[in-house]
Backbone of each chain as nested JSON, in Angstrom:
{
  "chains": [
    {"id": "A", "residues": [
      {"number": 1, "name": "MET", "atoms": {"N": [45.226, 30.19, 4.574], "CA": [46.196, 29.184, 5.013], "C": [46.854, 29.643, 6.313]}},
      {"number": 2, "name": "THR", "atoms": {"N": [46.984, 28.754, 7.296], "CA": [47.581, 29.122, 8.566], "C": [49.012, 28.603, 8.646]}},
      {"number": 3, "name": "GLY", "atoms": {"N": [49.686, 28.928, 9.763], "CA": [51.051, 28.453, 9.958], "C": [52.045, 29.552, 9.655]}},
      {"number": 4, "name": "SER", "atoms": {"N": [53.282, 29.375, 10.178], "CA": [54.309, 30.377, 9.952], "C": [54.799, 30.297, 8.506]}},
      {"number": 5, "name": "ARG", "atoms": {"N": [55.592, 31.288, 8.127], "CA": [56.059, 31.35, 6.739], "C": [56.908, 30.132, 6.347]}},
      {"number": 6, "name": "PRO", "atoms": {"N": [57.906, 29.727, 7.19], "CA": [58.684, 28.522, 6.828], "C": [57.815, 27.27, 6.715]}},
      {"number": 7, "name": "GLU", "atoms": {"N": [56.815, 27.184, 7.623], "CA": [55.897, 26.035, 7.593], "C": [55.142, 25.979, 6.27]}},
      {"number": 8, "name": "ARG", "atoms": {"N": [54.648, 27.148, 5.861], "CA": [53.893, 27.21, 4.593], "C": [54.795, 26.866, 3.42]}},
      {"number": 9, "name": "ALA", "atoms": {"N": [56.058, 27.327, 3.5], "CA": [57.011, 27.04, 2.415], "C": [57.277, 25.541, 2.311]}},
      {"number": 10, "name": "VAL", "atoms": {"N": [57.447, 24.883, 3.476], "CA": [57.698, 23.43, 3.48], "C": [56.512, 22.705, 2.858]}},
      {"number": 11, "name": "ARG", "atoms": {"N": [55.301, 23.111, 3.274], "CA": [54.106, 22.454, 2.731], "C": [53.991, 22.658, 1.217]}},
      {"number": 12, "name": "CYS", "atoms": {"N": [54.343, 23.865, 0.787], "CA": [54.264, 24.167, -0.649], "C": [55.267, 23.315, -1.429]}},
      {"number": 13, "name": "VAL", "atoms": {"N": [56.485, 23.184, -0.881], "CA": [57.523, 22.375, -1.547], "C": [57.076, 20.911, -1.609]}},
      {"number": 14, "name": "LEU", "atoms": {"N": [56.516, 20.416, -0.491], "CA": [56.079, 19.016, -0.461], "C": [54.958, 18.759, -1.466]}},
      {"number": 15, "name": "ARG", "atoms": {"N": [53.985, 19.674, -1.499], "CA": [52.888, 19.523, -2.47], "C": [53.42, 19.49, -3.891]}},
      {"number": 16, "name": "SER", "atoms": {"N": [54.301, 20.439, -4.193], "CA": [54.85, 20.523, -5.554], "C": [55.627, 19.261, -5.885]}},
      {"number": 17, "name": "THR", "atoms": {"N": [56.37, 18.728, -4.89], "CA": [57.162, 17.517, -5.134], "C": [56.261, 16.34, -5.479]}},
      {"number": 18, "name": "VAL", "atoms": {"N": [55.161, 16.184, -4.726], "CA": [54.246, 15.069, -5.007], "C": [53.681, 15.191, -6.417]}},
      {"number": 19, "name": "ILE", "atoms": {"N": [53.247, 16.398, -6.772], "CA": [52.656, 16.593, -8.104], "C": [53.709, 16.344, -9.181]}},
      {"number": 20, "name": "ALA", "atoms": {"N": [54.927, 16.847, -8.972], "CA": [56.007, 16.644, -9.951], "C": [56.32, 15.149, -10.094]}},
      {"number": 21, "name": "MET", "atoms": {"N": [56.369, 14.437, -8.951], "CA": [56.657, 13.002, -8.996], "C": [55.595, 12.245, -9.782]}},
      {"number": 22, "name": "LEU", "atoms": {"N": [54.341, 12.662, -9.593], "CA": [53.248, 12.003, -10.321], "C": [53.451, 12.162, -11.829]}},
      {"number": 23, "name": "PHE", "atoms": {"N": [53.801, 13.385, -12.26], "CA": [54.016, 13.619, -13.686], "C": [55.219, 12.839, -14.207]}},
      {"number": 24, "name": "VAL", "atoms": {"N": [56.299, 12.82, -13.425], "CA": [57.502, 12.068, -13.833], "C": [57.141, 10.589, -14.008]}},
      {"number": 25, "name": "TYR", "atoms": {"N": [56.395, 10.065, -13.027], "CA": [56.033, 8.649, -13.076], "C": [55.161, 8.349, -14.309]}},
      {"number": 26, "name": "LEU", "atoms": {"N": [54.159, 9.205, -14.547], "CA": [53.27, 8.969, -15.688], "C": [54.043, 9.058, -16.999]}},
      {"number": 27, "name": "PHE", "atoms": {"N": [54.931, 10.047, -17.103], "CA": [55.722, 10.22, -18.319], "C": [56.63, 9.006, -18.547]}},
      {"number": 28, "name": "TRP", "atoms": {"N": [57.297, 8.574, -17.472], "CA": [58.212, 7.417, -17.532], "C": [57.479, 6.176, -18.065]}},
      {"number": 29, "name": "ASN", "atoms": {"N": [56.314, 5.919, -17.491], "CA": [55.556, 4.739, -17.903], "C": [55.019, 4.883, -19.327]}},
      {"number": 30, "name": "ALA", "atoms": {"N": [54.537, 6.084, -19.666], "CA": [53.979, 6.301, -20.999], "C": [55.052, 6.068, -22.065]}},
      {"number": 31, "name": "VAL", "atoms": {"N": [56.279, 6.567, -21.808], "CA": [57.364, 6.417, -22.786], "C": [57.673, 4.941, -23.015]}},
      {"number": 32, "name": "TRP", "atoms": {"N": [57.829, 4.179, -21.935], "CA": [58.196, 2.761, -22.073], "C": [57.064, 1.946, -22.686]}},
      {"number": 33, "name": "LEU", "atoms": {"N": [55.833, 2.231, -22.244], "CA": [54.706, 1.465, -22.781], "C": [54.472, 1.79, -24.257]}},
      {"number": 34, "name": "SER", "atoms": {"N": [54.787, 3.047, -24.659], "CA": [54.588, 3.423, -26.059], "C": [55.539, 2.675, -26.998]}},
      {"number": 35, "name": "VAL", "atoms": {"N": [56.674, 2.205, -26.47], "CA": [57.582, 1.416, -27.315], "C": [57.378, -0.087, -27.077]}},
      {"number": 36, "name": "GLY", "atoms": {"N": [56.281, -0.422, -26.391], "CA": [55.905, -1.823, -26.217], "C": [56.743, -2.578, -25.206]}},
      {"number": 37, "name": "ARG", "atoms": {"N": [57.314, -1.859, -24.229], "CA": [58.123, -2.536, -23.196], "C": [57.602, -2.214, -21.806]}},
      {"number": 38, "name": "LEU", "atoms": {"N": [57.788, -3.162, -20.872], "CA": [57.399, -2.91, -19.485], "C": [58.369, -1.9, -18.882]}},
      {"number": 39, "name": "PRO", "atoms": {"N": [57.849, -0.874, -18.19], "CA": [58.757, 0.136, -17.624], "C": [59.664, -0.459, -16.546]}},
      {"number": 40, "name": "PRO", "atoms": {"N": [60.975, -0.195, -16.618], "CA": [61.868, -0.657, -15.552], "C": [61.704, 0.198, -14.298]}},
      {"number": 41, "name": "SER", "atoms": {"N": [62.36, -0.229, -13.214], "CA": [62.267, 0.481, -11.937], "C": [62.727, 1.931, -12.089]}},
      {"number": 42, "name": "LEU", "atoms": {"N": [61.877, 2.847, -11.675], "CA": [62.188, 4.277, -11.766], "C": [63.371, 4.627, -10.855]}},
      {"number": 43, "name": "ALA", "atoms": {"N": [63.405, 4.035, -9.653], "CA": [64.487, 4.318, -8.702], "C": [65.833, 3.871, -9.264]}},
      {"number": 44, "name": "LEU", "atoms": {"N": [65.823, 2.707, -9.887], "CA": [67.056, 2.166, -10.455], "C": [67.557, 3.051, -11.595]}},
      {"number": 45, "name": "ALA", "atoms": {"N": [66.623, 3.523, -12.418], "CA": [67.009, 4.356, -13.555], "C": [67.47, 5.745, -13.122]}},
      {"number": 46, "name": "LEU", "atoms": {"N": [66.764, 6.345, -12.151], "CA": [67.084, 7.721, -11.757], "C": [68.235, 7.796, -10.758]}},
      {"number": 47, "name": "LEU", "atoms": {"N": [68.231, 6.885, -9.789], "CA": [69.222, 6.958, -8.709], "C": [70.333, 5.925, -8.842]}},
      {"number": 48, "name": "GLY", "atoms": {"N": [70.09, 4.92, -9.686], "CA": [71.074, 3.847, -9.816], "C": [71.036, 2.895, -8.635]}},
      {"number": 49, "name": "LEU", "atoms": {"N": [69.961, 2.97, -7.856], "CA": [69.836, 2.119, -6.679], "C": [68.55, 1.292, -6.773]}},
      {"number": 50, "name": "PRO", "atoms": {"N": [68.575, 0.071, -6.237], "CA": [67.346, -0.726, -6.282], "C": [66.363, -0.265, -5.207]}},
      {"number": 51, "name": "SER", "atoms": {"N": [65.087, -0.562, -5.412], "CA": [64.079, -0.275, -4.389], "C": [63.771, -1.571, -3.641]}},
      {"number": 52, "name": "PRO", "atoms": {"N": [63.021, -1.516, -2.544], "CA": [62.742, -2.754, -1.795], "C": [62.032, -3.806, -2.646]}},
      {"number": 53, "name": "THR", "atoms": {"N": [61.274, -3.357, -3.628], "CA": [60.498, -4.315, -4.425], "C": [61.129, -4.613, -5.783]}},
      {"number": 54, "name": "THR", "atoms": {"N": [62.321, -4.078, -6.041], "CA": [62.981, -4.378, -7.311], "C": [63.215, -5.891, -7.411]}},
      {"number": 55, "name": "GLY", "atoms": {"N": [62.811, -6.475, -8.519], "CA": [62.994, -7.917, -8.724], "C": [61.777, -8.745, -8.349]}},
      {"number": 56, "name": "CYS", "atoms": {"N": [60.77, -8.116, -7.748], "CA": [59.585, -8.883, -7.319], "C": [58.83, -9.474, -8.516]}},
      {"number": 57, "name": "THR", "atoms": {"N": [58.657, -8.682, -9.564], "CA": [57.903, -9.181, -10.729], "C": [58.636, -10.371, -11.352]}},
      {"number": 58, "name": "ARG", "atoms": {"N": [59.962, -10.216, -11.532], "CA": [60.749, -11.324, -12.101], "C": [60.759, -12.517, -11.156]}},
      {"number": 59, "name": "SER", "atoms": {"N": [60.787, -12.237, -9.859], "CA": [60.783, -13.302, -8.862], "C": [59.481, -14.11, -8.928]}},
      {"number": 60, "name": "ILE", "atoms": {"N": [58.355, -13.418, -9.08], "CA": [57.059, -14.112, -9.188], "C": [57.039, -14.959, -10.459]}},
      {"number": 61, "name": "GLY", "atoms": {"N": [57.593, -14.398, -11.54], "CA": [57.673, -15.165, -12.8], "C": [58.462, -16.458, -12.604]}},
      {"number": 62, "name": "CYS", "atoms": {"N": [59.586, -16.364, -11.892], "CA": [60.418, -17.548, -11.618], "C": [59.653, -18.554, -10.758]}},
      {"number": 63, "name": "MET", "atoms": {"N": [58.892, -18.064, -9.789], "CA": [58.114, -18.974, -8.933], "C": [57.108, -19.756, -9.762]}},
      {"number": 64, "name": "PHE", "atoms": {"N": [56.425, -19.058, -10.678], "CA": [55.447, -19.748, -11.527], "C": [56.126, -20.77, -12.436]}},
      {"number": 65, "name": "ALA", "atoms": {"N": [57.418, -20.499, -12.779], "CA": [58.156, -21.44, -13.63], "C": [58.82, -22.539, -12.799]}},
      {"number": 66, "name": "GLY", "atoms": {"N": [58.642, -22.48, -11.488], "CA": [59.223, -23.5, -10.601], "C": [60.693, -23.288, -10.29]}},
      {"number": 67, "name": "GLU", "atoms": {"N": [61.232, -22.117, -10.666], "CA": [62.657, -21.834, -10.415], "C": [62.792, -21.086, -9.078]}},
      {"number": 68, "name": "TRP", "atoms": {"N": [62.692, -21.834, -7.998], "CA": [62.636, -21.216, -6.675], "C": [63.956, -20.57, -6.274]}},
      {"number": 69, "name": "SER", "atoms": {"N": [65.083, -21.165, -6.671], "CA": [66.368, -20.568, -6.261], "C": [66.568, -19.212, -6.947]}},
      {"number": 70, "name": "SER", "atoms": {"N": [66.188, -19.132, -8.227], "CA": [66.291, -17.838, -8.924], "C": [65.335, -16.829, -8.304]}},
      {"number": 71, "name": "ALA", "atoms": {"N": [64.145, -17.3, -7.948], "CA": [63.137, -16.408, -7.346], "C": [63.665, -15.819, -6.042]}},
      {"number": 72, "name": "LEU", "atoms": {"N": [64.298, -16.65, -5.228], "CA": [64.841, -16.174, -3.947], "C": [66.015, -15.236, -4.159]}},
      {"number": 73, "name": "LEU", "atoms": {"N": [66.795, -15.511, -5.188], "CA": [67.958, -14.683, -5.469], "C": [67.533, -13.278, -5.928]}},
      {"number": 74, "name": "LEU", "atoms": {"N": [66.481, -13.218, -6.746], "CA": [66.028, -11.927, -7.272], "C": [65.446, -11.048, -6.169]}},
      {"number": 75, "name": "ASN", "atoms": {"N": [64.611, -11.615, -5.329], "CA": [64.095, -10.883, -4.175], "C": [63.479, -11.863, -3.175]}},
      {"number": 76, "name": "PRO", "atoms": {"N": [64.207, -12.166, -2.092], "CA": [63.692, -13.133, -1.119], "C": [62.5, -12.61, -0.322]}},
      {"number": 77, "name": "PHE", "atoms": {"N": [62.206, -11.317, -0.476], "CA": [61.087, -10.745, 0.28], "C": [59.799, -10.686, -0.543]}},
      {"number": 78, "name": "THR", "atoms": {"N": [59.803, -11.307, -1.718], "CA": [58.604, -11.265, -2.561], "C": [57.391, -11.856, -1.838]}},
      {"number": 79, "name": "LEU", "atoms": {"N": [57.549, -13.047, -1.259], "CA": [56.4, -13.684, -0.601], "C": [55.902, -12.885, 0.608]}},
      {"number": 80, "name": "PRO", "atoms": {"N": [56.81, -12.416, 1.511], "CA": [56.299, -11.58, 2.608], "C": [55.586, -10.312, 2.12]}},
      {"number": 81, "name": "ILE", "atoms": {"N": [56.112, -9.706, 1.044], "CA": [55.49, -8.475, 0.533], "C": [54.102, -8.79, -0.038]}},
      {"number": 82, "name": "VAL", "atoms": {"N": [54.012, -9.883, -0.814], "CA": [52.717, -10.265, -1.394], "C": [51.733, -10.622, -0.271]}},
      {"number": 83, "name": "ALA", "atoms": {"N": [52.195, -11.362, 0.748], "CA": [51.321, -11.749, 1.86], "C": [50.822, -10.514, 2.612]}},
      {"number": 84, "name": "LEU", "atoms": {"N": [51.732, -9.557, 2.809], "CA": [51.362, -8.331, 3.52], "C": [50.364, -7.503, 2.707]}},
      {"number": 85, "name": "MET", "atoms": {"N": [50.592, -7.473, 1.404], "CA": [49.69, -6.74, 0.515], "C": [48.283, -7.346, 0.594]}},
      {"number": 86, "name": "MET", "atoms": {"N": [48.202, -8.693, 0.496], "CA": [46.894, -9.362, 0.525], "C": [46.209, -9.167, 1.882]}},
      {"number": 87, "name": "THR", "atoms": {"N": [46.982, -9.269, 2.974], "CA": [46.406, -9.074, 4.313], "C": [45.88, -7.647, 4.465]}},
      {"number": 88, "name": "SER", "atoms": {"N": [46.67, -6.678, 3.988], "CA": [46.26, -5.275, 4.11], "C": [44.986, -5.012, 3.319]}},
      {"number": 89, "name": "VAL", "atoms": {"N": [44.946, -5.494, 2.082], "CA": [43.767, -5.276, 1.235], "C": [42.548, -5.94, 1.88]}},
      {"number": 90, "name": "PHE", "atoms": {"N": [42.731, -7.153, 2.426], "CA": [41.632, -7.861, 3.077], "C": [41.111, -7.064, 4.285]}},
      {"number": 91, "name": "CYS", "atoms": {"N": [42.039, -6.593, 5.145], "CA": [41.629, -5.839, 6.336], "C": [40.911, -4.541, 5.958]}},
      {"number": 92, "name": "LEU", "atoms": {"N": [41.431, -3.854, 4.921], "CA": [40.801, -2.602, 4.499], "C": [39.409, -2.866, 3.933]}},
      {"number": 93, "name": "ALA", "atoms": {"N": [39.29, -3.968, 3.173], "CA": [37.987, -4.31, 2.582], "C": [36.976, -4.656, 3.685]}},
      {"number": 94, "name": "VAL", "atoms": {"N": [37.423, -5.392, 4.705], "CA": [36.534, -5.74, 5.83], "C": [36.07, -4.47, 6.54]}},
      {"number": 95, "name": "ASN", "atoms": {"N": [36.996, -3.54, 6.795], "CA": [36.627, -2.268, 7.428], "C": [35.614, -1.505, 6.588]}},
      {"number": 96, "name": "ALA", "atoms": {"N": [35.844, -1.479, 5.27], "CA": [34.946, -0.735, 4.387], "C": [33.555, -1.375, 4.383]}},
      {"number": 97, "name": "LEU", "atoms": {"N": [33.495, -2.71, 4.322], "CA": [32.202, -3.406, 4.294], "C": [31.437, -3.219, 5.606]}},
      {"number": 98, "name": "ARG", "atoms": {"N": [32.171, -3.123, 6.706], "CA": [31.519, -2.919, 8.019], "C": [31.295, -1.434, 8.308]}},
      {"number": 99, "name": "ARG", "atoms": {"N": [31.546, -0.615, 7.314], "CA": [31.366, 0.845, 7.419], "C": [32.181, 1.449, 8.572]}},
      {"number": 100, "name": "ARG", "atoms": {"N": [33.391, 0.898, 8.769], "CA": [34.318, 1.479, 9.739], "C": [35.3, 2.365, 8.988]}},
      {"number": 101, "name": "ARG", "atoms": {"N": [36.139, 3.066, 9.731], "CA": [37.169, 3.885, 9.083], "C": [38.133, 2.961, 8.34]}},
      {"number": 102, "name": "VAL", "atoms": {"N": [38.461, 3.334, 7.109], "CA": [39.331, 2.478, 6.29], "C": [40.786, 2.818, 6.61]}},
      {"number": 103, "name": "VAL", "atoms": {"N": [41.288, 2.217, 7.694], "CA": [42.69, 2.404, 8.099], "C": [43.274, 1.051, 8.487]}},
      {"number": 104, "name": "LEU", "atoms": {"N": [44.59, 0.966, 8.383], "CA": [45.274, -0.276, 8.757], "C": [45.469, -0.341, 10.269]}},
      {"number": 105, "name": "GLN", "atoms": {"N": [45.447, -1.565, 10.801], "CA": [45.766, -1.735, 12.219], "C": [47.25, -1.425, 12.413]}},
      {"number": 106, "name": "ALA", "atoms": {"N": [47.588, -1.058, 13.649], "CA": [48.975, -0.64, 13.94], "C": [49.985, -1.723, 13.573]}},
      {"number": 107, "name": "TYR", "atoms": {"N": [49.662, -2.97, 13.877], "CA": [50.653, -4.027, 13.633], "C": [50.962, -4.165, 12.134]}},
      {"number": 108, "name": "LEU", "atoms": {"N": [49.979, -3.87, 11.292], "CA": [50.247, -3.965, 9.844], "C": [51.149, -2.823, 9.371]}},
      {"number": 109, "name": "GLY", "atoms": {"N": [50.948, -1.651, 9.952], "CA": [51.82, -0.518, 9.617], "C": [53.265, -0.828, 9.98]}},
      {"number": 110, "name": "TRP", "atoms": {"N": [53.455, -1.379, 11.171], "CA": [54.81, -1.738, 11.609], "C": [55.37, -2.886, 10.774]}},
      {"number": 111, "name": "ALA", "atoms": {"N": [54.499, -3.826, 10.395], "CA": [54.962, -4.95, 9.567], "C": [55.46, -4.446, 8.213]}},
      {"number": 112, "name": "TRP", "atoms": {"N": [54.735, -3.477, 7.63], "CA": [55.173, -2.894, 6.356], "C": [56.544, -2.246, 6.514]}},
      {"number": 113, "name": "LEU", "atoms": {"N": [56.69, -1.48, 7.596], "CA": [57.963, -0.794, 7.825], "C": [59.106, -1.806, 7.96]}},
      {"number": 114, "name": "ALA", "atoms": {"N": [58.852, -2.871, 8.727], "CA": [59.899, -3.875, 8.958], "C": [60.258, -4.606, 7.663]}},
      {"number": 115, "name": "VAL", "atoms": {"N": [59.241, -5.06, 6.92], "CA": [59.5, -5.846, 5.704], "C": [60.184, -4.991, 4.636]}},
      {"number": 116, "name": "LEU", "atoms": {"N": [59.685, -3.762, 4.435], "CA": [60.294, -2.916, 3.396], "C": [61.715, -2.498, 3.773]}},
      {"number": 117, "name": "SER", "atoms": {"N": [61.95, -2.236, 5.067], "CA": [63.308, -1.868, 5.499], "C": [64.264, -3.039, 5.28]}},
      {"number": 118, "name": "ALA", "atoms": {"N": [63.826, -4.245, 5.678], "CA": [64.683, -5.431, 5.523], "C": [64.933, -5.705, 4.034]}},
      {"number": 119, "name": "ALA", "atoms": {"N": [63.88, -5.573, 3.219], "CA": [64.029, -5.835, 1.78], "C": [64.991, -4.832, 1.145]}},
      {"number": 120, "name": "TRP", "atoms": {"N": [64.887, -3.578, 1.583], "CA": [65.768, -2.548, 1.005], "C": [67.216, -2.79, 1.419]}},
      {"number": 121, "name": "ALA", "atoms": {"N": [67.407, -3.135, 2.698], "CA": [68.768, -3.413, 3.186], "C": [69.362, -4.589, 2.4]}},
      {"number": 122, "name": "TYR", "atoms": {"N": [68.545, -5.623, 2.167], "CA": [69.032, -6.788, 1.426], "C": [69.412, -6.396, -0.008]}},
      {"number": 123, "name": "LYS", "atoms": {"N": [68.528, -5.631, -0.664], "CA": [68.797, -5.265, -2.063], "C": [70.053, -4.396, -2.175]}},
      {"number": 124, "name": "LEU", "atoms": {"N": [70.214, -3.472, -1.241], "CA": [71.389, -2.587, -1.292], "C": [72.677, -3.357, -1.007]}},
      {"number": 125, "name": "ALA", "atoms": {"N": [72.568, -4.424, -0.193], "CA": [73.765, -5.199, 0.153], "C": [74.089, -6.256, -0.899]}},
      {"number": 126, "name": "SER", "atoms": {"N": [73.111, -6.603, -1.735], "CA": [73.353, -7.658, -2.727], "C": [74.093, -7.094, -3.944]}},
      {"number": 127, "name": "PRO", "atoms": {"N": [74.811, -7.954, -4.674], "CA": [75.567, -7.457, -5.834], "C": [74.627, -6.949, -6.942]}},
      {"number": 128, "name": "PRO", "atoms": {"N": [75.072, -5.928, -7.699], "CA": [74.213, -5.311, -8.723], "C": [73.628, -6.307, -9.729]}},
      {"number": 129, "name": "GLU", "atoms": {"N": [74.339, -7.428, -10.006], "CA": [73.789, -8.372, -10.988], "C": [72.519, -9.065, -10.47]}},
      {"number": 130, "name": "CYS", "atoms": {"N": [72.28, -8.982, -9.166], "CA": [71.052, -9.557, -8.586], "C": [69.923, -8.538, -8.476]}},
      {"number": 131, "name": "TRP", "atoms": {"N": [70.169, -7.264, -8.882], "CA": [69.121, -6.255, -8.774], "C": [68.069, -6.501, -9.833]}}
    ]},
    {"id": "B", "residues": [
      {"number": 1, "name": "MET", "atoms": {"N": [46.928, 2.094, 16.799], "CA": [47.392, 3.081, 15.802], "C": [47.032, 4.479, 16.288]}},
      {"number": 2, "name": "GLN", "atoms": {"N": [47.972, 5.421, 16.085], "CA": [47.717, 6.783, 16.524], "C": [46.579, 7.393, 15.72]}},
      {"number": 3, "name": "THR", "atoms": {"N": [45.983, 8.414, 16.292], "CA": [44.91, 9.092, 15.561], "C": [45.528, 10.054, 14.55]}},
      {"number": 4, "name": "PRO", "atoms": {"N": [44.734, 10.515, 13.56], "CA": [45.267, 11.506, 12.618], "C": [45.808, 12.721, 13.365]}},
      {"number": 5, "name": "GLN", "atoms": {"N": [46.888, 13.29, 12.882], "CA": [47.513, 14.402, 13.595], "C": [48.175, 15.376, 12.636]}},
      {"number": 6, "name": "GLY", "atoms": {"N": [48.305, 16.615, 13.071], "CA": [49.015, 17.628, 12.288], "C": [48.144, 18.274, 11.224]}},
      {"number": 7, "name": "LYS", "atoms": {"N": [48.746, 19.284, 10.598], "CA": [48.013, 20.021, 9.567], "C": [48.052, 19.277, 8.246]}},
      {"number": 8, "name": "GLU", "atoms": {"N": [47.035, 19.55, 7.43], "CA": [46.991, 18.904, 6.121], "C": [47.991, 19.575, 5.189]}},
      {"number": 9, "name": "VAL", "atoms": {"N": [48.838, 18.746, 4.567], "CA": [49.8, 19.279, 3.604], "C": [49.305, 19.03, 2.188]}},
      {"number": 10, "name": "PHE", "atoms": {"N": [48.781, 17.82, 1.958], "CA": [48.318, 17.494, 0.596], "C": [47.373, 16.305, 0.649]}},
      {"number": 11, "name": "LEU", "atoms": {"N": [46.216, 16.467, 0.094], "CA": [45.224, 15.399, -0.029], "C": [44.994, 14.615, 1.268]}},
      {"number": 12, "name": "GLY", "atoms": {"N": [44.835, 15.324, 2.356], "CA": [44.511, 14.685, 3.638], "C": [45.694, 14.124, 4.394]}},
      {"number": 13, "name": "LEU", "atoms": {"N": [46.901, 14.288, 3.859], "CA": [48.093, 13.759, 4.541], "C": [48.777, 14.874, 5.334]}},
      {"number": 14, "name": "ASN", "atoms": {"N": [49.395, 14.491, 6.449], "CA": [50.227, 15.467, 7.172], "C": [51.645, 15.436, 6.581]}},
      {"number": 15, "name": "GLN", "atoms": {"N": [52.567, 16.164, 7.197], "CA": [53.912, 16.274, 6.614], "C": [54.609, 14.917, 6.499]}},
      {"number": 16, "name": "THR", "atoms": {"N": [54.501, 14.102, 7.546], "CA": [55.13, 12.768, 7.503], "C": [54.543, 11.952, 6.364]}},
      {"number": 17, "name": "GLY", "atoms": {"N": [53.225, 12.01, 6.246], "CA": [52.544, 11.248, 5.202], "C": [52.998, 11.646, 3.809]}},
      {"number": 18, "name": "VAL", "atoms": {"N": [53.16, 12.957, 3.602], "CA": [53.579, 13.42, 2.269], "C": [55.016, 12.988, 1.984]}},
      {"number": 19, "name": "ILE", "atoms": {"N": [55.888, 13.062, 3.002], "CA": [57.287, 12.641, 2.795], "C": [57.329, 11.143, 2.454]}},
      {"number": 20, "name": "VAL", "atoms": {"N": [56.564, 10.343, 3.195], "CA": [56.534, 8.898, 2.916], "C": [55.964, 8.646, 1.515]}},
      {"number": 21, "name": "ALA", "atoms": {"N": [54.932, 9.42, 1.145], "CA": [54.338, 9.249, -0.189], "C": [55.36, 9.566, -1.286]}},
      {"number": 22, "name": "VAL", "atoms": {"N": [56.15, 10.632, -1.077], "CA": [57.159, 11.001, -2.081], "C": [58.204, 9.886, -2.209]}},
      {"number": 23, "name": "VAL", "atoms": {"N": [58.649, 9.347, -1.068], "CA": [59.647, 8.26, -1.106], "C": [59.054, 7.042, -1.823]}},
      {"number": 24, "name": "LEU", "atoms": {"N": [57.814, 6.721, -1.502], "CA": [57.195, 5.556, -2.148], "C": [56.971, 5.809, -3.642]}},
      {"number": 25, "name": "PHE", "atoms": {"N": [56.648, 7.048, -4.002], "CA": [56.498, 7.395, -5.416], "C": [57.77, 7.048, -6.178]}},
      {"number": 26, "name": "LEU", "atoms": {"N": [58.894, 7.376, -5.532], "CA": [60.175, 7.19, -6.199], "C": [60.63, 5.736, -6.191]}},
      {"number": 27, "name": "VAL", "atoms": {"N": [60.5, 5.072, -5.054], "CA": [61.093, 3.74, -4.967], "C": [60.109, 2.609, -5.192]}},
      {"number": 28, "name": "CYS", "atoms": {"N": [58.841, 2.819, -5.006], "CA": [57.938, 1.678, -5.054], "C": [56.486, 2.136, -5.158]}},
      {"number": 29, "name": "LEU", "atoms": {"N": [56.14, 2.635, -6.347], "CA": [54.828, 3.25, -6.528], "C": [53.625, 2.363, -6.193]}},
      {"number": 30, "name": "PRO", "atoms": {"N": [53.692, 1.045, -6.425], "CA": [52.501, 0.238, -6.095], "C": [52.094, 0.319, -4.617]}},
      {"number": 31, "name": "LEU", "atoms": {"N": [52.979, 0.839, -3.772], "CA": [52.65, 0.934, -2.346], "C": [52.358, 2.371, -1.915]}},
      {"number": 32, "name": "VAL", "atoms": {"N": [52.143, 3.259, -2.908], "CA": [52.0, 4.677, -2.567], "C": [50.691, 4.956, -1.826]}},
      {"number": 33, "name": "TRP", "atoms": {"N": [49.768, 4.011, -1.809], "CA": [48.491, 4.193, -1.103], "C": [48.639, 4.056, 0.418]}},
      {"number": 34, "name": "LEU", "atoms": {"N": [49.757, 3.489, 0.87], "CA": [49.911, 3.207, 2.306], "C": [49.711, 4.44, 3.215]}},
      {"number": 35, "name": "PRO", "atoms": {"N": [50.309, 5.615, 2.906], "CA": [50.115, 6.741, 3.827], "C": [48.642, 7.115, 4.034]}},
      {"number": 36, "name": "TRP", "atoms": {"N": [47.796, 6.831, 3.054], "CA": [46.386, 7.205, 3.173], "C": [45.59, 6.243, 4.063]}},
      {"number": 37, "name": "VAL", "atoms": {"N": [46.19, 5.109, 4.438], "CA": [45.476, 4.161, 5.302], "C": [46.204, 3.959, 6.635]}},
      {"number": 38, "name": "ILE", "atoms": {"N": [47.198, 4.804, 6.91], "CA": [47.892, 4.741, 8.201], "C": [47.564, 6.03, 8.955]}},
      {"number": 39, "name": "ASP", "atoms": {"N": [46.904, 5.864, 10.094], "CA": [46.375, 7.014, 10.834], "C": [47.406, 8.088, 11.135]}},
      {"number": 40, "name": "SER", "atoms": {"N": [48.601, 7.674, 11.561], "CA": [49.593, 8.668, 11.981], "C": [50.139, 9.488, 10.819]}},
      {"number": 41, "name": "MET", "atoms": {"N": [49.804, 9.106, 9.601], "CA": [50.258, 9.868, 8.441], "C": [49.136, 10.735, 7.864]}},
      {"number": 42, "name": "LYS", "atoms": {"N": [47.967, 10.654, 8.489], "CA": [46.842, 11.457, 8.011], "C": [46.723, 12.722, 8.854]}},
      {"number": 43, "name": "ALA", "atoms": {"N": [46.224, 13.788, 8.22], "CA": [46.095, 15.054, 8.933], "C": [44.803, 15.052, 9.75]}},
      {"number": 44, "name": "GLU", "atoms": {"N": [44.828, 15.839, 10.826], "CA": [43.63, 16.025, 11.638], "C": [42.567, 16.69, 10.789]}},
      {"number": 45, "name": "LYS", "atoms": {"N": [41.325, 16.268, 10.946], "CA": [40.255, 16.919, 10.164], "C": [40.079, 18.354, 10.647]}},
      {"number": 46, "name": "GLY", "atoms": {"N": [40.005, 19.281, 9.711], "CA": [39.784, 20.67, 10.065], "C": [41.028, 21.43, 10.452]}},
      {"number": 47, "name": "ALA", "atoms": {"N": [42.176, 20.737, 10.504], "CA": [43.437, 21.42, 10.816], "C": [44.101, 21.867, 9.535]}},
      {"number": 48, "name": "GLU", "atoms": {"N": [44.148, 23.122, 9.309], "CA": [44.823, 23.635, 8.1], "C": [45.547, 24.911, 8.436]}}
    ]}
  ]
}
């Protein structure tokens, strides 16, 4: 392994954090699914704060039920996030089929950053009963 | 999009990529694949 000692330490901490997070996530989901319930947002449970996508699942449910005002209240960024997800998956699939490098175009990377930042700012500014 | 850069920290990601992956793990796991498809978050091949 190359790099200075602090550099190696940072990399080691980051690696360990990713692996630890994976285990925490799997454990969290396994516990909730074992009692027959959908796992709630990990960020909300651990930090007490909503994530940019908190409320998206409930929002989609409301859209299918025709309750558009409730859907917008739960997370107004659900449609942009879903559209971005579909566009990204489509672009990656096209790249893979054409045997190109499977990477996102720059504008999609920036679009993700913009949409997730705006969604997070909105969720943090909205009252907790809307989380 | 920038080309892959920096040393590999974990599974082909550079330091920025791993930090973004950790944040996404915590706040929004369904999007945790993003760092692996964004060039500037991937490590240079052969840089370790």
